[in-house]
C-alpha positions in Angstrom: 0.0 0.0 0.0 1.5 3.4 -1.0 1.7 6.3 1.4 -1.3 8.1 0.0 -3.6 5.1 0.3 -2.3 4.5 3.9 -3.1 8.1 4.8 -6.5 7.9 3.3 -7.3 4.7 5.3 -6.1 6.2 8.5 -8.2 9.3 7.9 -11.3 7.2 7.3 -10.6 5.2 10.5 -10.3 8.4 12.4 -13.6 9.9 11.1 -15.3 6.5 11.6 -14.2 6.2 15.3 -15.1 9.8 16.0 -18.6 9.3 14.5 -19.1 6.2 16.5 -18.2 8.0 19.7 -20.6 10.8 19.0 -23.4 8.3 18.3 -22.6 6.6 21.6 -22.6 10.0 23.5 -25.9 10.7 21.9 -27.4 7.6 23.5 -25.9 8.7 26.9 -27.6 12.1 26.4 -30.9 10.4 25.7 -30.5 8.3 28.9 -29.8 11.3 31.2 -32.2 13.5 29.3 -35.0 11.1 30.2 -34.0 11.2 33.8 -33.9 15.0 33.8 -37.4 15.0 32.3 -38.6 12.7 35.1 -37.0 15.0 37.6 -38.6 18.1 36.1 -42.1 16.4 36.2 -41.8 15.3 39.8 -40.3 18.7 40.9 -43.2 20.5 39.4 -45.6 18.3 41.4 -43.7 18.5 44.7 -41.7 21.7 44.5 -41.8 22.6 48.2 -40.9 19.1 49.3 -38.1 18.9 46.9 -36.8 22.2 48.2 -36.9 21.0 51.8 -35.0 17.8 50.9 -32.4 19.8 48.9 -31.6 21.9 52.0 -30.1 18.7 53.6 -27.5 18.2 50.9 -24.0 19.5 51.4 -23.6 22.4 48.9 -20.0 22.9 49.7 -19.0 19.4 48.8 -21.2 19.7 45.6 -19.4 22.9 44.7 -16.0 21.5 45.3 -16.8 18.4 43.2 -18.0 20.8 40.4 -14.6 22.6 40.5 -12.8 19.3 40.5 -14.5 18.0 37.4 -14.2 21.2 35.5 -10.5 21.2 36.3 -10.2 17.6 35.2 -11.9 18.5 31.9 -9.2 21.1 31.4 -6.3 18.7 32.2 -7.8 16.1 29.8 -8.0 18.7 27.0 -4.4 19.7 27.7 -3.3 16.1 27.6 -4.8 15.7 24.1 -3.1 18.9 23.0 0.2 17.7 24.3 0.0 14.5 22.3 -0.9 16.5 19.2 2.2 18.6 19.7 4.4 15.5 20.1 4.9 15.8 23.9 3.8 12.4 25.1 5.5 12.8 28.5 3.4 15.9 29.3 0.3 14.1 28.2 1.0 11.2 30.5 1.4 13.6 33.4 -1.8 15.4 32.6 -3.8 12.2 32.2 -2.5 11.1 35.7 -3.8 14.4 37.1 -7.1 13.9 35.4 -7.4 10.4 37.0 -6.4 11.7 40.4 -9.0 14.5 40.2 -11.7 11.9 39.2 -10.7 9.8 42.2 -11.0 12.8 44.5 -14.5 13.4 43.2 -15.5 9.8 44.0 -14.0 10.1 47.5 -16.0 13.2 48.2 -19.1 11.6 46.9 -18.5 8.6 49.1 -18.2 10.7 52.2 -21.4 12.6 51.2 -23.4 9.5 50.6 -22.0 7.9 53.8 -23.2 10.9 55.9 -26.7 10.4 54.5 -26.6 6.7 55.1 -25.4 7.3 58.7 -28.5 9.5 59.3 -30.7 6.8 57.8 -31.6 8.7 54.7 -31.6 6.2 51.8 -34.2 4.5 49.7 -36.3 2.1 51.7 -35.1 3.3 55.1 -37.6 3.9 58.0 -36.4 7.5 58.3 -37.0 8.3 54.6 -40.3 6.4 54.5 -41.6 8.5 57.4 -41.2 11.6 55.3 -43.5 13.1 52.6 -43.9 11.5 49.2 -42.1 14.3 47.6 -39.0 13.9 49.7 -39.0 10.2 49.0 -39.1 10.9 45.3 -36.3 13.5 45.7 -33.9 11.1 47.4 -34.8 8.3 45.0 -33.8 10.5 42.1 -30.8 11.8 43.9 -29.3 8.4 44.6 -30.2 7.0 41.2 -29.0 9.9 39.1 -25.8 10.7 41.1 -25.1 7.0 41.4 -25.4 6.5 37.7 -23.2 9.4 37.1 -20.6 7.9 39.6 -20.6 4.7 37.5 -19.9 6.8 34.4 -17.0 8.5 36.3 -15.5 5.1 37.1 -15.9 3.9 33.5 -14.2 7.2 32.4 -11.3 6.8 34.7 -10.8 3.2 33.5 -10.9 4.4 29.9 -8.4 7.2 30.6 -6.2 4.7 32.4 -6.0 2.6 29.2 -5.2 5.7 27.2 -2.5 6.7 29.7 -0.8 3.3 29.3 -1.0 3.4 25.5 0.4 6.9 25.5 3.3 5.9 27.8 4.1 2.9 25.5 3.9 4.9 22.3 0.6 3.5 21.0 -0.8 7.0 21.1 1.3 9.8 19.5 1.2 12.9 17.4 0.1 10.9 14.3 -2.4 8.6 16.1 -4.4 10.3 18.9 -8.0 9.5 17.9 -8.6 7.1 20.8 -7.4 9.7 23.3 -9.7 12.3 21.8 -12.6 9.9 22.1 -11.8 9.3 25.7 -11.7 13.0 26.2 -15.1 13.4 24.6 -16.5 10.9 27.0 -14.9 12.6 30.0 -16.3 16.0 28.9 -19.8 14.5 28.8 -19.4 13.1 32.3 -18.4 16.6 33.4 -21.3 18.2 31.5 -23.8 15.9 33.2 -22.6 16.9 36.6 -22.9 20.6 35.7 -26.6 19.9 35.3 -26.9 17.6 38.3 -25.3 20.1 40.7 -27.8 22.9 40.4 -30.8 20.6 40.1 -30.1 18.9 43.4 -28.0 21.3 45.4 -29.1 24.8 44.3 -32.8 24.5 43.7 -34.8 27.3 45.2 
């Protein structure tokens, strides 16, 4: 195969993988979009009860986690740029920082959930079942939506971990960085979802 044909094949593979990732992200948007719609309907039906339940959430931890994920989105974007410029070593460092920030997010979420569990506020608990129907719905949505998001964070960290290893071993470089870009797109979606979750649950008035 001559150089022109090889370049054309690589270009088609790059476009195909990028299109596949965008289609996958679209299904993720549909999933969370449906959950946001359910949230909006129940909130309109139980606005005061949702407000009372939201007052019990830790806004400080939620805000810190928002800053953490936004920063991780920046470091991931810089990691991709570093590879494109041929600086694999810098990209590896930035991917490590992204992973560490994601882990800090999960640790904060663990402590936040643990505090709620310690006070008996979780689906099916006597404490929660003694409350109004609206508050039960609020916490049901809170645990399911933030829990699903946490699963996506874990998947994203595993994906970035694979990309980090590939970058360190030379599999991802200035001429072949499509996989890292796709991992970055997934991570940006994870961050975007949290940007919607944070005000919906923590800042509602």
